N, C-alpha and C positions, 0 to 999 in steps of 0.2 A: 976178749973183745966182745962187746954187745953187738947184736945184729937184729935187723928188723925184716919181717916178711909181710908184704902186703899182697893179698890175693884178691882179685876182682872176680866175683861170681855173678853170672847173669844167665837167666833161663828164659828163652823165648821173648815174650812181651813184658816180662817183669823188669822193674828198675834194677840197675846194677847195684851190688852190695859190696862194700869194702870189708874184707875179713882181715883184721890187723892182729899180728902176733909179735910180741916182743921177746927176743931170746937173750937171756942174760945169765952168765956163769953156767952155761950148758942147760939151763932150764927154759922152757918155752911157756910164756904167759899169754893167754888170749885176752885182748882188750875188747873183744866183742865185735859185733857186726854193725857198721854204721851205714845207714842208707845214704846213697850218693845224692847230691843236689845238682840238678841240671840248671845252670845259670840262665836266666831269662830277664828281659826288661819288664819292669812292673812299676813305672813311675806314675803316680797319681797325685792330683791336686789335694791339698790338705783339707780337712773338715772346716777349718777356719775360713779358708778361701771360698769354700762352697757356701758357707753361711753369710758371706759378705754380700750385701745387696744395697745398691744405691737407687732409691725409687725415682729420683729426678732423672738419672741417666737412663734407667729402664724405660721410663715414659718418653723422654725426649728422643732417645735413640730409636724408638719404635715409631716415631712420627715421620713416616716416609712421605714428606710433602715438600714440594718446591715452591718458593715464593713467586709472586707475580713478577715476571721479567720486565714489565713496564713500570714498576715502582721500585725504588731503592729500598733495600731492607732496613727496617728500624727494629733493633733488638732491645726490648725492655725486659729481658729475662735474666741477665747475669748480674749478681750482686758484687760487681767489681767496679769501684768508682773511678778507676783509671782508664777505662776503655776508650772514652771519647776525648780525653785530653783536656776537658773543661774544668777538671778538679785536680790540679797538680798539688803535690805536697808543698810545704813551706820551704823557702830557701834555707832557713836555719836547720831544717831537718837534713837536707842533702849536704849542707856544709859540714854538719857534725860527722856524717859518715866519711866524707872526703878527708877530714882532718885525721880521723882514726886510721883510715887506709894509708895515708901518707906517713903516719907515725911508725908503721911497721911493728907496732907493739901487740897487735891482736891477730896474728897469723897462726897461732898454735891452738892446741886443744884447751878448752876451758873445763872446769868441773861440770859434771853432768847436770847439776841443778843451776848452773850459771856462775859467773864471777861474783864473788862476795860483794865487791863494790857496786856492781850492777843491781844485785838484789837489794842492797841498801838504798839505792836510788829509787827503785820502784816502791819499796816500803815507805820511804820518806814522802813520795808523791801522793800515795793513797792513805797515809796515816792520818787519823783524826781521833779526837777524844772518844767518840762513840764507837769506833772500831779501830783500836790501836794496832799497829803493825810494826814488826821488826824484820830484819833481813832473813832470819830463820823461818819466817812465815811466808816467804816468797820462793816459788819454784819457777825458773825461766824455762820456756818450752818453745818448740818449733811451731810457732803460730798458735792461735786460740784453739784450733781443731785438735792439736796434740794435747793442749791443756785439758780439754774435755775428755779426750781418750784416757789420759792418765787418771783423771778424777774418777771416771767410771770404773777403770780397772782397779783402783785402790778401794773403792766403796762396795763393789758388787762382785759376787761369785756366780759362776754358771748355775742356772736353776733359780736364782733370785730374780726379782723384777724391779724395774724402775718406772717412775711416773713421768710421762712426757706430754707436753702440750699438743693439742690438736685444734687448729693447725699449728705446725711447728717445724723447725729446721730439721731436714731429713737426716742429717749426719748422726743425730742421737740414735735413731733406729739402726742405721747402718753399723755403727760401732757396737751397739749393744748386741745385736743378733750375731755378729761375728765372734763375740765373746761368750755366746750361749746364755745371754741374759734376756729375760722376757721383757717386752715393752707393753706397758698399760697406758692407754691414751686418755688423758682427761680433757674435757671440753673447755674451749674459750668461747665467749658469748659475743657475737658481732653486734647485737643490739645494745650491749653495754660497753662498747668501745674495746671489745676483746678482753674484758676481765675474765678471770677464772671462775668456772662453775664450782664453787667451793664444796658444795654438797656432793657433787659427782666426784670431785677429787678425793675427798675423804672416804667415800664409799669404796674406792679402789685399793686402799691400804690393807695389807694383810701381813702375816708373820714373815713373809718372804720379801717384803718391800725394802730395798737397800737404800734408795735415795729418791728425792723429788727434784726434777729439773725445773728451774724457773728462768725463763728467758725474758729479760727486761732491760732496755727496750727490745721490741720483738721483731724477729725475722720469722715469718713473712708479713706480719700484720702492721708494723709501723706503730704499734701501740706502746703506751708508757703507763705503767701502773702508778696509781696515787699512793701516797704514804699510808692512808687508811686501808687500802686494799692489800698492800704488802704486809701490813700488820695482821690482817686476817689470814693471809697465807701462812705467816709465821706461827700463828695460833694453832693452825691445823698441824703443822710440822711438830710443834711442841707437844701437843696432845698425843700425837701418834709416835713420838720419839723417832722421827725420820729426818736424817740430815738433808741439807739442801745443796745441790750443785747449781750455782747461779751462773748462767751464761750472760755476762755483762759486757760483751765485746762492743756493743753500741752505747755503753755508758757515757753519759753527758751529751750524747747526740740527740738532744731533744729541742723542740721548737720553743720560741720565746715565751709562749703562753703556758708553758708546762715546766715542771721541776722533776729532775731525776733524783731518786733516792737509792743509793746503794743498799741492798737489802740487809747487809751485815751491820749497818749503822742503826738498825731498828730492833735488834735483838741481842741479848746477852746470853741466852740459854740454848739457842739452836745453833749447832755447829754447821759452818758453811764453807764450802770450797768455791771461791769466786774466780771465774775464768775470764781473762781479758787479753788485750794485746794492742799492737800498733795499727793493725790492718785497716780499720775503718775510720777512727777519729783522726789519725794522721795520714790516711789515704795512701798506705803503702802495703797492701795485702801480700805482695810478692816477697817482702823482706822476711817473712816468717818469724816474727817475734811475738811470743805470747807469754802468759804467766798464769800461775795459780796463786791466789792469795788465801792463806789458811786463817780462818776466823774461828777461834775455839776458846771463848772466854771462860767456859766452865771446865775445860780440859776433858771434854767428852771424847774427842779424837785421841787425845793422849799422844804418846810417842809412837804408837803402832801405825797410825795413819801417816804421820810424818816420815817414819822409817820406810813405810811402804812406798810412798811417793819417791823417796830417795832411790830405793832399789829399782823401781820402775823407770825412773829417769836414766838409769845406767844402761838401759837397753840400747840407747843411742847416746851420742856424745853432746847432746844439748843443741840449742839454737846457734845461729850464725854468730861467730865471735866478733866480726866487724860491727854488726848492728848492736851487739851487746856493749861494745866499747863506746858506741855513740849514744847509748841509751840515756845516760844522765843529762847530756846536753840536749837531746831531743825533748825530754820531759820538761826541762827547766828553761830552755831557750826559745821554744816555740811561742811566738807572740799570741796574746789572747785574740787579736783581730783575725788571725788565721781561722780559729775555730768559729768565730762569729760569722765570717764571710762564708764559710762552708755551709753553716746552718741556714744562713739567709738564702743561699741558692736552693738548698733542699726544700726549705719552707715555701719559697716562691713556686717551685716546680710542683710541690704537693698541692698547693692551693689551686694552681692552674689546672692540674690534672683532675682534682676532685670536682671542681666547678664544671669542667667540660664533660666529664663522665656522668655527673649527676643529672645533666640535661638530656641524656640519651635514654629514650624509653627502653625498658628491659634490663637496665643496669642499675645496680645499687652500690656505689662505692662506700667504703667505711673510711671516714676522715682519719688520717694518721696524725700522730703527735710527736713522732721522732723517727730515728733510724733512716732507712733509705727506700722504704717500700709503702705500697698501698694495696689493699685487697678490694676486689670488686665482685659483688655477687651477680651472677647471671640468672635472671628470672626465666628458668628453662621452659616454663609453660608457654612463654611467648616466643620461643625459638624451637618449635616442636620438630623441625627437621634434623636437629642435632640431638644425639643420644645423651651427651654429657659435656663437661667442660673441656675434655680432651679433643673431642670432635669440633667444638666451637673454636678453640684456639688453633687447631689445624687449618680450618677453613679461613680463619683470619689471616694466617700466613699465606695461604695459596691465593687469596683474593686481594689482600691489601698489603702484603709483605710487612706485617707487624707481628712480632713474636713476643707474646706474654706467656709466662709459665702457667699451665693449668694447675689449680690448687689441689688436684688429686695428688700431685707431687708432695703435698704437705698434709695428706690424709684428710683433705677437706674438699670434697667434690662440689661442683657447680659454682666455684669462684675462680678468679684468676688473679695473679700477682703482677703488679706493675713496678718496675724499678724506676726511681725518680732522680737518678744521678745524671741522666742524659742532658744535653744542652736544651735550653728553653724552646728553641724553634723546632727541635725534634719532638719534644713533648707535645707541642701544639699540633704538629703535622700528624703524629701518631693518633692523637685524640680525634682529629678530623677524620682520619681513615676508619677508626673504630666506629665513629658515628655513621659514616656511609655504610659500613658493613652491617651494623645493627638495623639501620633503616631498610636495607635490602631484605633482611631476613625476619624482621619483627612481624609477629602475628598478634593481632588483638585477641581478645577472649573468643570471639566467634570464629575468627579465622583459624585459630589454633585448634578449636574443636572440630572444624570441618576437615582440617588436615589429618587429625587423629582418626576421624571416621574413614578417610580415604585409604589409610594404611592397611 
């Protein structure tokens, strides 16, 4: 019979050592000395979690300020059109979900990329001769934010870089940094209705550039690129052989005097991953239904990017199946007047806000052309008691109970963003309070110089 001898040797302050011998057929074989492991707790956060950083939350959470208790709070900070109840979704949209729920046919797991019939519905909705789509070109996701995450993950490796607009949606940077991807910020030009500084953009491209993010219509700017400007952007991407990640969640949310052009309809040779969803146009951000549309007319992505998106989608089991089941009805039954009415409200609010803020000394709003936002420049030289846009917006909260996001959140200091989805009376009241605030703190050129000298 084989036998085992385990001897523990310890000397003073030395770690104990296991001396293991195996005795078989009368012969003793030493298996050597194994240093013992003393169990201890050593749970640490992952490197990915440490790299994850949301600039909006970091700035807003650090704003330790209380609103004026004598004035009701007006929040113009959150890009959620459902908050105040003045922009409900259409009855056909909710009816479609109720029908699916009652059917009991969509309670199980779906394929990770979405049901085939639902992908076909999205492809049919966005298909056009200039940018043809089939079901295989559609990946359904848990909201547009996951679409952006998957698109970034399939296009870029750690150590590579992506080109991101400034000012721009903060999620791009949050996702990229968590993946070890460098962010290079290209400038938008407020004096040109937030067009891209194309020379600056092209100067940032190098051998490690994985993709260019184009957000149109824009959050936070409310801008909409013209066809000619989009063609110039595509020319840069084509020259530099850089694919485009198009964030088009606000697609078709443009005002009557403007036209939205999906960027993929303007190019046959630049591969594009277009990200969209139900959140904004259908006013249901909490339903978490998004998609990636793969535009690859020259087969530059090939099977590799498609296969990569499939594998990445398998990390979770796709978006809500109930909403998937309702998707075809939502896309095809929502009446045109619903979209028209939503845009009419947004346009009216944008015009009211722009006109009111334009009349305030020290502020320079940039007129929006779509989406749900408006950006306002603060002429900081006329508000010398404030160090920056963060201090300006903090005091606006404490004195007037109006909350606008400082544009430092979007990498663009000395501006603030206004959300225009709130009820009209709230927009007017907020602008009135902003005017009172600015009149209180505004300093003309001489007054500002005097204040600077007193510091």
